[in-house]
KEKE-3310 file (N, C-alpha, C; in steps of 0.2 Angstrom, whole numbers, plus 5000, padded with zeros to 4 digits):
npx = (5139:5128:5119:5105:5102:5100:5087:5080:5070:5070:5068:5063:5050:5034:5022:5006:4994:4976:4975:4967:4961:4961:4973:4981:4982:4988:5000:5005:5006:5017:5028:5028:5032:5045:5051:5048:5040:5024:5012:4995:4982:4966:4949:4939:4938:4934:4936:4949:4955:4952:4960:4972:4973:4973:4985:4994:4991:4998:5011:5017:5023:5013:5004:4990:4982:4968:4963:4958:4964:4962:4961:4970:4973:4970:4979:4992:4991:4990:5002:5012:5008:5011:5025:5029:5024:5026:5037:5049:5044:5050:5046:5034:5019:5008:4993:4979:4964:4951:4937:4926:4914:4908:4901:4910:4902:4891:4896:4895:4898:4902:4906:4917:4926:4926:4933:4945:4950:4952:4961:4971:4974:4976:4989:4997:4995:4998:5011:5019:5018:5025:5037:5042:5046:5056:5066:5075:5081:5088:5085:5073:5059:5047:5032:5021:5005:5001:4994:4990:4982:4988:4994:4986:4969:4951:4934:4922:4930:4937:4939:4946:4957:4963:4966:4976:4985:4990:4995:5006:5014:5015:5023:5035:5038:5040:5051:5061:5061:5064:5074:5087:5088:5090:5079:5070:5058:5046:5034:5022:5014:5000:4992:4978:4970:4962:4952:4942:4938:4937:4927:4915:4920:4928:4918:4912:4911:4914:4922:4933:4937:4942:4952:4961:4965:4972:4983:4999:5003:4992:4981:4971:4978:4985:4984:4995:5005:5011:5020:5034:5038:5035:5042:5055:5055:5054:5066:5084:5089:5084:5091:5096:5086:5074:5060:5054:5041:5035:5028:5017:5010:5007:5011:5002:5003:5012:5007:4994)
npy = (4972:4959:4950:4946:4955:4967:4967:4971:4981:4988:5002:5010:5020:5017:5023:5017:5019:5017:5006:4998:4986:4971:4971:4982:4981:4968:4972:4981:4973:4964:4973:4978:4966:4965:4974:4987:5003:5004:5014:5015:5020:5026:5030:5027:5029:5019:5007:5007:5008:4995:4987:4992:4987:4974:4971:4976:4967:4956:4959:4970:4986:4999:5013:5024:5034:5043:5050:5058:5053:5059:5072:5086:5096:5090:5079:5085:5091:5080:5073:5082:5081:5068:5067:5076:5071:5057:5053:5054:5050:5036:5027:5025:5018:5019:5014:5015:5012:5009:5000:5001:4993:4992:4993:5003:5012:5014:5019:5030:5048:5054:5043:5040:5051:5049:5037:5040:5050:5043:5032:5037:5052:5052:5045:5055:5066:5061:5055:5066:5075:5068:5065:5078:5080:5070:5073:5084:5076:5067:5053:5039:5029:5025:5016:5012:5005:4996:4986:4971:4976:4987:4984:4976:4973:4970:4966:4978:4986:4997:5011:5008:5001:5012:5020:5013:5010:5023:5025:5017:5024:5036:5032:5029:5042:5048:5042:5046:5060:5061:5052:5057:5063:5053:5045:5030:5025:5014:5002:4990:4977:4969:4953:4943:4943:4937:4947:4960:4967:4958:4949:4945:4940:4929:4921:4917:4903:4901:4911:4909:4897:4900:4909:4901:4892:4900:4905:4902:4898:4892:4896:4907:4922:4924:4937:4937:4933:4944:4950:4947:4954:4968:4971:4969:4980:4990:4990:4991:4982:4983:4995:4999:4998:5006:5015:5003:4991:4978:4964:4953:4940:4927:4923:4928:4939:4934:4925:4928)
npz = (5038:5042:5030:5033:5043:5036:5033:5044:5054:5065:5077:5067:5060:5053:5043:5038:5026:5026:5034:5043:5041:5030:5016:5020:5034:5035:5030:5039:5050:5046:5044:5057:5064:5059:5066:5066:5072:5070:5062:5061:5049:5045:5041:5050:5067:5077:5071:5068:5080:5085:5076:5080:5093:5091:5085:5095:5104:5099:5103:5096:5092:5091:5084:5081:5069:5064:5049:5034:5019:5007:5008:5007:5016:5029:5028:5029:5042:5049:5047:5051:5065:5068:5066:5076:5088:5088:5081:5068:5051:5044:5035:5022:5018:5005:5005:5005:4997:4985:4977:4963:4954:4938:4921:4910:4902:4910:4921:4935:4936:4948:4955:4948:4951:4965:4966:4960:4969:4980:4976:4969:4971:4984:4986:4980:4988:5001:4999:4994:5004:5015:5009:5008:5021:5022:5013:5018:5027:5020:5017:5016:5014:5002:4998:4986:4984:4971:4958:4950:4941:4937:4926:4918:4912:4916:4913:4917:4927:4922:4927:4939:4935:4927:4938:4945:4935:4934:4947:4946:4937:4943:4954:4948:4943:4956:4961:4951:4953:4967:4971:4971:4983:4992:4994:4992:4981:4978:4970:4976:4969:4972:4967:4964:4979:4994:5001:5009:4998:4988:4991:4984:4972:4976:4981:4970:4961:4947:4943:4952:4948:4935:4939:4946:4937:4928:4936:4939:4952:4956:4965:4976:4983:4999:5012:5020:5011:5006:5015:5016:5004:5007:5018:5012:5003:5012:5019:5022:5013:5001:4996:4984:4975:4965:4959:4955:4952:4961:4958:4967:4964:4961:4949:4939:4931:4922:4914:4909)
capx = (5133:5125:5114:5099:5101:5098:5080:5077:5067:5071:5069:5060:5043:5031:5015:5003:4987:4971:4977:4962:4959:4963:4980:4984:4983:4993:5007:5007:5009:5023:5033:5029:5036:5052:5054:5046:5034:5019:5006:4989:4978:4960:4944:4934:4942:4933:4939:4956:4957:4952:4965:4978:4973:4975:4992:4997:4991:5003:5017:5020:5023:5008:5000:4984:4980:4963:4963:4956:4970:4960:4960:4977:4975:4970:4985:4997:4991:4992:5009:5015:5007:5014:5032:5030:5022:5028:5044:5050:5041:5055:5043:5027:5016:5002:4989:4972:4961:4944:4935:4919:4913:4902:4904:4912:4897:4886:4899:4893:4904:4903:4910:4924:4930:4928:4938:4952:4953:4955:4966:4977:4975:4979:4996:5000:4995:5002:5018:5022:5019:5030:5043:5045:5050:5061:5071:5080:5085:5092:5083:5066:5056:5040:5030:5014:5002:4999:4990:4991:4978:4992:4997:4981:4962:4946:4928:4919:4934:4941:4942:4951:4963:4966:4969:4981:4990:4992:4999:5012:5018:5017:5028:5041:5040:5042:5058:5065:5062:5066:5080:5093:5088:5091:5073:5068:5051:5044:5027:5020:5008:4996:4988:4971:4970:4956:4951:4935:4936:4936:4923:4911:4924:4930:4912:4910:4914:4916:4928:4938:4940:4946:4958:4966:4968:4977:4988:5004:5003:4985:4977:4971:4984:4983:4987:5002:5010:5014:5024:5041:5040:5034:5048:5061:5055:5055:5072:5090:5090:5082:5093:5098:5080:5071:5056:5052:5035:5036:5022:5016:5003:5007:5012:4996:5005:5017:5003:4988)
capy = (4970:4953:4951:4946:4961:4973:4967:4973:4988:4991:5009:5014:5021:5016:5025:5013:5022:5012:4999:4996:4979:4969:4971:4987:4978:4963:4975:4984:4967:4962:4978:4977:4960:4966:4978:4994:5005:5005:5019:5014:5025:5025:5036:5025:5028:5013:5001:5008:5006:4988:4985:4993:4983:4967:4971:4977:4960:4952:4962:4974:4993:5002:5019:5024:5041:5043:5056:5057:5054:5062:5079:5088:5099:5085:5075:5090:5092:5073:5071:5086:5079:5061:5068:5079:5067:5050:5053:5055:5044:5033:5022:5027:5014:5022:5008:5017:5011:5006:4997:5002:4989:4994:4994:5010:5016:5015:5022:5037:5052:5054:5037:5041:5055:5046:5032:5043:5053:5038:5027:5041:5058:5051:5044:5061:5070:5059:5054:5073:5078:5064:5066:5085:5079:5065:5076:5087:5070:5063:5046:5037:5023:5025:5010:5013:4999:4996:4981:4968:4980:4992:4981:4973:4975:4965:4969:4982:4989:5002:5016:5006:5000:5018:5023:5009:5012:5030:5025:5014:5029:5041:5029:5030:5049:5050:5039:5050:5066:5061:5047:5061:5065:5047:5042:5025:5025:5008:5000:4983:4975:4962:4950:4942:4941:4936:4953:4963:4970:4953:4944:4943:4936:4923:4917:4915:4897:4901:4916:4906:4892:4903:4912:4896:4889:4905:4907:4897:4895:4888:4898:4914:4925:4926:4943:4936:4932:4951:4952:4947:4959:4974:4971:4970:4986:4995:4989:4993:4976:4986:5001:5001:4997:5012:5015:4997:4988:4971:4960:4947:4938:4920:4922:4930:4944:4931:4920:4931)
capz = (5041:5040:5025:5036:5047:5032:5033:5051:5054:5072:5078:5062:5061:5047:5042:5032:5025:5024:5037:5048:5039:5024:5015:5024:5041:5035:5028:5045:5054:5043:5046:5065:5065:5057:5071:5065:5075:5064:5063:5057:5047:5042:5043:5055:5073:5080:5067:5068:5087:5086:5073:5084:5099:5089:5084:5101:5108:5097:5105:5091:5094:5086:5085:5076:5068:5060:5045:5027:5015:5001:5010:5007:5023:5034:5028:5031:5049:5052:5046:5056:5072:5069:5067:5082:5093:5088:5078:5060:5047:5040:5029:5021:5013:5002:5003:5005:4990:4984:4970:4961:4948:4933:4914:4909:4899:4915:4927:4937:4936:4955:4957:4945:4955:4972:4966:4959:4975:4985:4974:4966:4974:4991:4985:4978:4994:5007:4996:4993:5011:5019:5005:5010:5028:5021:5009:5022:5031:5015:5017:5017:5010:5001:4995:4984:4983:4964:4957:4943:4936:4934:4919:4913:4913:4916:4912:4923:4931:4919:4931:4944:4931:4926:4944:4947:4930:4936:4953:4944:4934:4948:4958:4944:4943:4962:4961:4947:4957:4974:4972:4972:4990:4996:4995:4988:4980:4974:4970:4977:4965:4973:4962:4967:4986:4998:5006:5009:4992:4983:4993:4979:4967:4980:4982:4963:4959:4940:4943:4956:4944:4930:4942:4948:4931:4925:4941:4940:4959:4957:4971:4978:4987:5006:5013:5023:5006:5005:5021:5014:4999:5009:5022:5008:5000:5017:5022:5018:5008:4994:4995:4977:4971:4965:4953:4953:4954:4963:4958:4971:4961:4960:4942:4935:4925:4918:4910:4905)
cpx = (5131:5119:5107:5097:5099:5090:5076:5075:5067:5072:5066:5053:5040:5024:5012:4996:4982:4973:4973:4960:4962:4971:4984:4986:4988:5000:5010:5010:5016:5029:5034:5033:5043:5055:5052:5040:5029:5013:5001:4985:4971:4955:4939:4938:4941:4936:4946:4959:4957:4958:4972:4979:4975:4982:4996:4997:4996:5010:5021:5019:5019:5005:4995:4983:4974:4963:4961:4962:4968:4959:4967:4978:4975:4977:4991:4997:4992:4999:5013:5014:5010:5022:5033:5029:5024:5035:5043:5047:5047:5052:5036:5025:5009:4998:4982:4970:4954:4943:4927:4918:4907:4905:4905:4907:4891:4889:4897:4899:4906:4908:4917:4928:4931:4933:4945:4955:4956:4961:4972:4979:4978:4986:5000:5000:4999:5010:5022:5023:5024:5037:5046:5048:5056:5067:5076:5084:5089:5091:5076:5064:5049:5038:5023:5011:4999:4994:4992:4987:4982:4995:4991:4974:4957:4939:4925:4923:4939:4943:4947:4957:4967:4969:4976:4987:4994:4997:5006:5017:5020:5023:5035:5043:5043:5050:5063:5066:5065:5072:5086:5094:5088:5085:5072:5060:5049:5037:5027:5014:5005:4992:4981:4972:4963:4956:4943:4933:4935:4931:4918:4914:4926:4924:4909:4914:4917:4923:4934:4942:4944:4952:4963:4969:4973:4982:4993:5004:4997:4981:4976:4977:4981:4987:4994:5007:5014:5019:5031:5043:5040:5040:5055:5061:5056:5062:5078:5092:5089:5085:5095:5092:5076:5067:5054:5045:5036:5029:5022:5010:5003:5008:5007:4999:5010:5013:4997:4990)
cpy = (4963:4954:4951:4952:4967:4973:4969:4980:4991:4998:5013:5015:5021:5018:5021:5016:5016:5005:4997:4989:4977:4969:4976:4984:4973:4966:4978:4978:4965:4967:4979:4971:4960:4971:4986:4996:5007:5010:5018:5020:5022:5031:5034:5024:5022:5007:5001:5006:4999:4985:4986:4989:4976:4966:4972:4970:4955:4954:4967:4981:4997:5008:5020:5032:5041:5050:5054:5058:5057:5070:5082:5092:5094:5081:5079:5090:5085:5071:5075:5083:5072:5063:5072:5075:5060:5049:5053:5049:5042:5029:5024:5021:5017:5016:5009:5016:5009:5003:4999:4998:4991:4995:5001:5015:5017:5018:5029:5042:5053:5049:5037:5045:5053:5041:5035:5047:5048:5034:5031:5048:5057:5049:5050:5065:5068:5058:5061:5076:5075:5065:5073:5084:5074:5069:5079:5081:5066:5055:5045:5032:5024:5020:5012:5007:5000:4990:4977:4972:4986:4990:4978:4974:4969:4969:4972:4985:4994:5008:5014:5004:5006:5021:5019:5010:5019:5030:5022:5020:5035:5038:5030:5037:5051:5048:5043:5057:5066:5056:5051:5063:5059:5043:5036:5025:5019:5006:4992:4982:4969:4960:4949:4939:4941:4942:4955:4965:4965:4948:4941:4938:4929:4918:4915:4909:4898:4906:4913:4901:4895:4906:4907:4893:4894:4908:4901:4894:4892:4890:4905:4916:4926:4932:4942:4935:4939:4953:4953:4953:4966:4976:4973:4977:4992:4995:4991:4987:4979:4993:5004:4999:5003:5013:5009:4995:4981:4968:4954:4944:4931:4918:4925:4934:4940:4927:4923:4935)
cpz = (5038:5036:5029:5040:5043:5031:5039:5050:5061:5073:5072:5063:5054:5047:5036:5032:5024:5028:5043:5047:5032:5023:5019:5031:5041:5033:5035:5050:5052:5045:5054:5067:5064:5061:5071:5070:5070:5066:5058:5055:5044:5044:5048:5062:5077:5077:5068:5075:5088:5082:5077:5090:5097:5088:5090:5105:5106:5099:5101:5094:5089:5089:5080:5075:5062:5056:5038:5023:5008:5002:5012:5014:5029:5034:5030:5039:5052:5052:5051:5063:5073:5070:5074:5088:5094:5086:5071:5057:5043:5034:5028:5016:5011:5000:5002:4997:4990:4977:4969:4955:4944:4926:4913:4907:4904:4921:4928:4938:4943:4957:4954:4949:4962:4972:4964:4965:4979:4983:4971:4969:4981:4991:4984:4985:5000:5005:4996:5000:5015:5015:5007:5017:5027:5018:5013:5026:5027:5015:5018:5012:5009:4996:4993:4982:4976:4964:4951:4938:4934:4927:4915:4916:4913:4915:4918:4928:4928:4923:4936:4941:4929:4932:4946:4942:4932:4942:4951:4941:4938:4953:4954:4944:4950:4963:4957:4951:4963:4976:4973:4979:4995:4998:4990:4987:4975:4975:4972:4974:4967:4967:4965:4974:4989:5003:5005:5002:4986:4985:4988:4974:4970:4980:4975:4961:4952:4940:4947:4952:4938:4933:4943:4942:4928:4930:4941:4947:4961:4963:4972:4982:4994:5008:5016:5018:5004:5010:5019:5009:5002:5014:5018:5005:5005:5020:5018:5013:5001:4993:4988:4972:4971:4958:4951:4955:4955:4963:4962:4969:4959:4953:4937:4929:4920:4913:4906:4899)
residu = (MET:ASN:LEU:LEU:ASP:THR:PHE:ARG:LEU:THR:GLY:ARG:ARG:ALA:LEU:ILE:THR:GLY:SER:SER:GLY:GLY:ILE:GLY:LEU:ALA:LEU:ALA:ARG:ALA:LEU:GLY:GLN:ALA:GLY:ALA:HIS:VAL:ILE:LEU:ASN:GLY:ARG:ASN:PRO:ASP:LYS:LEU:ALA:LEU:ALA:ALA:GLN:ALA:LEU:GLN:ALA:GLU:GLY:LEU:THR:VAL:SER:ALA:ARG:ALA:PHE:ASP:VAL:THR:ASP:ALA:SER:ALA:VAL:SER:LEU:ALA:VAL:ASP:ALA:ILE:GLU:ALA:GLY:ILE:GLY:VAL:ILE:ASP:ILE:LEU:VAL:ASN:ASN:ALA:GLY:MET:GLN:ILE:ARG:ASN:PRO:LEU:HIS:GLU:PHE:ALA:ASP:ASP:ASP:TRP:HIS:THR:LEU:MET:LYS:THR:ASN:LEU:ASP:SER:VAL:TYR:TYR:VAL:GLY:LYS:THR:VAL:ALA:LYS:LYS:MET:ILE:PRO:ARG:GLY:GLN:GLY:LYS:ILE:ILE:ASN:ILE:CYS:SER:VAL:GLN:SER:GLU:MET:GLY:ARG:PRO:GLY:ILE:ALA:PRO:TYR:THR:ALA:SER:LYS:GLY:ALA:VAL:LYS:MET:LEU:THR:LYS:GLY:MET:ALA:ILE:ASP:TRP:GLY:GLN:PHE:GLY:ILE:ASN:VAL:ASN:GLY:LEU:GLY:PRO:GLY:TYR:PHE:LYS:THR:GLU:LEU:THR:GLU:LYS:LEU:VAL:ALA:ASP:PRO:ALA:PHE:THR:ALA:TRP:LEU:VAL:GLU:HIS:THR:PRO:SER:ARG:ARG:TRP:GLY:ASP:VAL:GLU:ASP:LEU:GLY:GLY:ALA:VAL:VAL:PHE:LEU:ALA:SER:ASP:ALA:SER:ARG:PHE:VAL:ASN:GLY:HIS:ILE:LEU:TYR:VAL:ASP:GLY:GLY:VAL:THR:ALA:THR:LEU)
# end
């Protein structure tokens, strides 16, 4: 097979959680452009429908399924429905996530549990449910969205850092347990990207100046910069890559 052909995803179905906007939508677009039938997920049906329409207008094959990734029962029902109605899930991208900023000594317990449910529990619920479908088939690709905060911290985001560090190690554990079944589980670690979650930071001249100074590529990331990495991890081109975290961060983790 030609090397470039190993990157093609034609005929495969990819479920991307938290993909009605931001990084998730960009990842879905990239996978769709590589030939996959992408299945968008979110909790807001109206926002999800608009995202699906936008990708369909670009000529991509898209479906949408609204369900709560922090609810194990809802996840199980949704995955069963997707496989029965659309087809088997060949690729899973666990992207759903959130950020709550506050000094740790002022952090509310309810916010801790909400953040952990969204950033960590969802990866466990959706990952395990989809893996149980992949195991009998002897193949599958799971990509968990980590973060540069899987490696380093900053003031006011200790719970987020804890959640993303846990996702990194859960990714490795999944790869260890499921690699024997032909499943590749890897992480994608975005650096600082312009998204809805980082609007306040982007608008802060002091923070942007600090970030640009400490980023070898000297800029914020654009969500399109993640496309090549997610296609690589979802494709046959990465068939011997397992338990790896691929950081797409402009070099931040190399310099801080």
